[in-house]
PAMITI-234122 format. One line per field, with one value per residue (C-alpha): residue in one letter; x, y, z. Coordinates in steps of 0.2 Angstrom, whole numbers, plus 5000, padded with zeros to 4 digits. Layout:
type <- (A / ...)
px <- (X / ...)
py <- (Y / ...)
pz <- (Z / ...)
This chain:
type <- (M / R / K / M / L / I / V / A / A / I / T / A / V / V / S / L / M / V / M / P / Q / A / A / G / I / T / F / G / E / P / D / G / N / R / H / P / N / V / G / A / M / L / A / N / F / G / G / D / D / I / P / F / C / S / G / S / L / I / A / P / D / V / F / L / P / A / A / H / C / I / V / G / V / N / Q / L / A / E / E / E / G / V / E / P / N / F / L / V / S / F / D / S / E / L / G / E / F / P / E / G / V / F / D / I / H / G / F / D / L / A / A / G / V / T / L / L / P / G / E / P / F / F / D / E / R / F / G / T / G / G / A / A / R / P / F / D / V / G / V / I / V / L / D / A / P / V / T / G / I / E / P / V / D / L / P / T / E / G / Y / L / S / E / L / N / A / Q / H / E / L / R / S / Q / R / F / A / A / V / G / Y / G / R / V / R / E / D / F / T / G / G / F / E / N / N / L / L / G / V / V / V / R / M / V / A / M / Q / S / A / I / N / L / Q / N / Q / W / F / L / L / S / M / N / P / N / T / G / S / G / G / T / C / Y / G / D / S / G / G / P / H / F / I / D / S / V / D / P / N / L / Q / V / S / L / T / V / T / G / D / A / V / C / K / A / T / D / L / T / F / R / L / D / T / P / E / A / R / E / F / L / S / E / F / V / T / L / P)
px <- (5000 / 5006 / 5012 / 5024 / 5042 / 5051 / 5068 / 5077 / 5066 / 5070 / 5088 / 5088 / 5079 / 5087 / 5100 / 5085 / 5078 / 5085 / 5075 / 5072 / 5057 / 5042 / 5033 / 5020 / 5007 / 5009 / 4999 / 4983 / 4971 / 4966 / 4956 / 4944 / 4932 / 4933 / 4943 / 4940 / 4948 / 4965 / 4976 / 4993 / 5006 / 5014 / 5028 / 5034 / 5052 / 5049 / 5044 / 5033 / 5021 / 5029 / 5020 / 5030 / 5019 / 5002 / 4991 / 4973 / 4960 / 4958 / 4948 / 4940 / 4956 / 4969 / 4979 / 4989 / 5006 / 5021 / 5034 / 5048 / 5039 / 5039 / 5057 / 5062 / 5054 / 5062 / 5079 / 5078 / 5072 / 5087 / 5098 / 5090 / 5091 / 5072 / 5057 / 5045 / 5026 / 5016 / 5001 / 4987 / 4976 / 4962 / 4961 / 4962 / 4975 / 4988 / 4998 / 5015 / 5034 / 5037 / 5054 / 5048 / 5060 / 5056 / 5062 / 5059 / 5059 / 5049 / 5031 / 5017 / 5002 / 4985 / 4973 / 4960 / 4969 / 4964 / 4979 / 4976 / 4989 / 4993 / 5006 / 5016 / 5020 / 5028 / 5031 / 5047 / 5052 / 5054 / 5072 / 5075 / 5067 / 5077 / 5068 / 5057 / 5050 / 5049 / 5036 / 5034 / 5018 / 5014 / 5000 / 4997 / 4985 / 4975 / 4972 / 4954 / 4943 / 4939 / 4920 / 4912 / 4924 / 4921 / 4937 / 4943 / 4939 / 4953 / 4955 / 4952 / 4968 / 4974 / 4962 / 4974 / 4980 / 4963 / 4960 / 4976 / 4972 / 4956 / 4965 / 4955 / 4969 / 4976 / 4959 / 4955 / 4958 / 4967 / 4966 / 4982 / 4979 / 4992 / 4999 / 5016 / 5025 / 5017 / 5022 / 5013 / 5028 / 5033 / 5050 / 5065 / 5071 / 5068 / 5070 / 5053 / 5044 / 5035 / 5035 / 5025 / 5007 / 5003 / 4986 / 4978 / 4978 / 4972 / 4978 / 4972 / 4983 / 4983 / 4991 / 5008 / 5011 / 5009 / 5023 / 5024 / 5022 / 5023 / 5010 / 5018 / 5007 / 5009 / 5011 / 5016 / 5005 / 5008 / 4997 / 4984 / 4991 / 4997 / 5005 / 5015 / 5030 / 5040 / 5028 / 5015 / 5023 / 5010 / 4996 / 4983 / 4979 / 4961 / 4954 / 4943 / 4934 / 4928 / 4926 / 4932 / 4934 / 4944 / 4962 / 4973 / 4990 / 5000 / 5014 / 5032 / 5044 / 5045 / 5057 / 5067 / 5059 / 5041 / 5034 / 5036 / 5032 / 5024 / 5030 / 5017 / 5015 / 5001 / 4988 / 4981 / 4996 / 4998 / 5012 / 5003 / 4987 / 4998 / 5003 / 4987 / 4977 / 4985 / 4976 / 4960 / 4947 / 4951 / 4938)
py <- (5000 / 5017 / 5028 / 5040 / 5037 / 5041 / 5035 / 5049 / 5045 / 5026 / 5029 / 5039 / 5026 / 5010 / 5010 / 5007 / 4992 / 4977 / 4976 / 4989 / 5000 / 4998 / 5012 / 5010 / 4999 / 4987 / 4978 / 4987 / 5001 / 5018 / 5017 / 5032 / 5034 / 5015 / 5019 / 5037 / 5034 / 5030 / 5046 / 5052 / 5059 / 5074 / 5085 / 5103 / 5108 / 5126 / 5125 / 5113 / 5101 / 5084 / 5067 / 5054 / 5039 / 5032 / 5029 / 5027 / 5037 / 5026 / 5039 / 5056 / 5065 / 5051 / 5046 / 5029 / 5029 / 5018 / 5024 / 5024 / 5037 / 5049 / 5045 / 5047 / 5065 / 5070 / 5064 / 5074 / 5089 / 5088 / 5087 / 5102 / 5112 / 5115 / 5110 / 5099 / 5102 / 5086 / 5086 / 5073 / 5073 / 5061 / 5067 / 5053 / 5063 / 5074 / 5081 / 5076 / 5077 / 5087 / 5079 / 5062 / 5060 / 5062 / 5078 / 5086 / 5103 / 5099 / 5093 / 5101 / 5100 / 5098 / 5113 / 5110 / 5097 / 5098 / 5097 / 5094 / 5098 / 5087 / 5081 / 5065 / 5052 / 5034 / 5019 / 5023 / 5005 / 5007 / 5002 / 4992 / 4975 / 4970 / 4963 / 4951 / 4965 / 4980 / 4991 / 5001 / 5010 / 5029 / 5041 / 5059 / 5067 / 5080 / 5097 / 5095 / 5080 / 5074 / 5075 / 5065 / 5051 / 5035 / 5028 / 5011 / 4997 / 4989 / 4971 / 4963 / 4956 / 4940 / 4941 / 4935 / 4922 / 4915 / 4914 / 4905 / 4893 / 4889 / 4887 / 4901 / 4914 / 4909 / 4908 / 4926 / 4941 / 4957 / 4974 / 4985 / 5004 / 5018 / 5032 / 5025 / 5021 / 5012 / 4995 / 4988 / 4978 / 4962 / 4962 / 4972 / 4980 / 4995 / 5007 / 5000 / 5007 / 5023 / 5040 / 5055 / 5058 / 5053 / 5045 / 5033 / 5015 / 4998 / 4980 / 4963 / 4951 / 4933 / 4928 / 4918 / 4917 / 4924 / 4929 / 4937 / 4954 / 4952 / 4947 / 4941 / 4944 / 4939 / 4953 / 4942 / 4945 / 4927 / 4922 / 4935 / 4947 / 4965 / 4974 / 4989 / 4999 / 5015 / 5027 / 5015 / 5013 / 5015 / 5011 / 4999 / 4981 / 4977 / 4959 / 4962 / 4945 / 4947 / 4966 / 4978 / 4991 / 4980 / 4985 / 4971 / 4977 / 4991 / 4992 / 4992 / 4983 / 4970 / 4965 / 4979 / 4978 / 4977 / 4962 / 4947 / 4948 / 4961 / 4961 / 4970 / 4975 / 4967 / 4978 / 4964 / 4960 / 4966 / 4977 / 4986 / 4988 / 4994 / 5009 / 5012 / 5012 / 5028 / 5037 / 5027 / 5015 / 4998 / 4983)
pz <- (5000 / 5003 / 5017 / 5022 / 5027 / 5042 / 5037 / 5047 / 5063 / 5060 / 5059 / 5075 / 5085 / 5077 / 5092 / 5104 / 5094 / 5087 / 5071 / 5057 / 5061 / 5049 / 5042 / 5026 / 5019 / 5004 / 4991 / 4998 / 4992 / 4998 / 5014 / 5010 / 5025 / 5030 / 5045 / 5050 / 5067 / 5060 / 5059 / 5056 / 5068 / 5062 / 5069 / 5066 / 5069 / 5066 / 5048 / 5038 / 5047 / 5042 / 5043 / 5052 / 5058 / 5059 / 5074 / 5080 / 5091 / 5107 / 5116 / 5111 / 5117 / 5116 / 5100 / 5100 / 5090 / 5093 / 5106 / 5093 / 5083 / 5098 / 5102 / 5084 / 5083 / 5100 / 5094 / 5077 / 5086 / 5098 / 5083 / 5076 / 5092 / 5093 / 5103 / 5092 / 5091 / 5089 / 5079 / 5073 / 5058 / 5053 / 5035 / 5022 / 5011 / 5019 / 5005 / 4997 / 4998 / 4982 / 4978 / 4982 / 4996 / 5015 / 5021 / 5039 / 5031 / 5015 / 5014 / 5005 / 5016 / 5007 / 5008 / 5022 / 5032 / 5050 / 5062 / 5081 / 5093 / 5108 / 5121 / 5118 / 5131 / 5129 / 5140 / 5149 / 5148 / 5129 / 5124 / 5140 / 5136 / 5121 / 5106 / 5116 / 5126 / 5116 / 5126 / 5110 / 5114 / 5117 / 5116 / 5111 / 5123 / 5112 / 5118 / 5114 / 5111 / 5094 / 5089 / 5075 / 5076 / 5085 / 5094 / 5090 / 5102 / 5112 / 5117 / 5133 / 5142 / 5134 / 5119 / 5106 / 5118 / 5120 / 5101 / 5099 / 5112 / 5104 / 5087 / 5079 / 5077 / 5061 / 5052 / 5055 / 5043 / 5049 / 5042 / 5043 / 5041 / 5039 / 5029 / 5024 / 5009 / 4994 / 4987 / 4972 / 4964 / 4972 / 4964 / 4969 / 4985 / 4995 / 4980 / 4973 / 4987 / 4982 / 4992 / 4987 / 4990 / 5008 / 5009 / 5022 / 5015 / 5020 / 5017 / 5023 / 5032 / 5040 / 5056 / 5057 / 5076 / 5093 / 5105 / 5122 / 5116 / 5097 / 5085 / 5068 / 5053 / 5035 / 5022 / 5007 / 4992 / 4986 / 5001 / 4998 / 5011 / 5011 / 5025 / 5032 / 5026 / 5031 / 5038 / 5044 / 5061 / 5075 / 5064 / 5070 / 5065 / 5067 / 5068 / 5053 / 5052 / 5070 / 5073 / 5061 / 5074 / 5087 / 5086 / 5093 / 5089 / 5081 / 5068 / 5075 / 5063 / 5048 / 5034 / 5026 / 5009 / 5015 / 5007 / 5019 / 5037 / 5049 / 5067 / 5078 / 5096 / 5105 / 5114 / 5125 / 5136 / 5154 / 5149 / 5136 / 5147 / 5161 / 5151 / 5142 / 5158 / 5163 / 5149 / 5145 / 5153 / 5146 / 5144)
């Protein structure tokens, strides 16, 4: 699918994570208004408003991205010697990088795009647990509640584990949504990922396996799946075949060329729920 890239942010955060950070959606289609509660996280370093990551509305005033998205912006801002402003938009099309290359000082925001300011927070355990325990979750608390958009549903504790124990997990279909790079060509490497217009996209996926904090999904088009790429980090994965509004994980990382596997952070674990419970009421 498509989505914006955060190569710079990914580079800045790579020392904190063992695996390459994921960003955009591949082998999908424009989402339109199918998932209005999926938005983009933007940052401003004193110039243009730049889209960095994806995320979802989990309460009227709480937006859910990945921790590494927030950390990456903060590190870039430190390098620039500025204080970043964090913004969220739920518009389906945001604009474009005019040179077709990610640039923290060059993005043409589309006319009429609504930007909502907020304050970022992330799990302070992020970067301390190694690859097996990523704690890669954050929130942006918006200055004002969003109206007219229904937040996503969050899972009960152990939801995915229960499905797995009942041998029902691998029969489900999941929807990945985000604003990242577009991939429509199975051949070639990273250079075949497209960057330009930043638009919300959706791709369908199947499950591969479940781990302590990770949920591995297929994004191989040979198996009828799509997935995420650079710019989709923080974006939601819905269990579409059960409840199209139930988000069970968020995008963290995957293979570098965005065409095989999608490693996502589970939201039904005690660790994720411990952090999220500080900001929202959980089921």
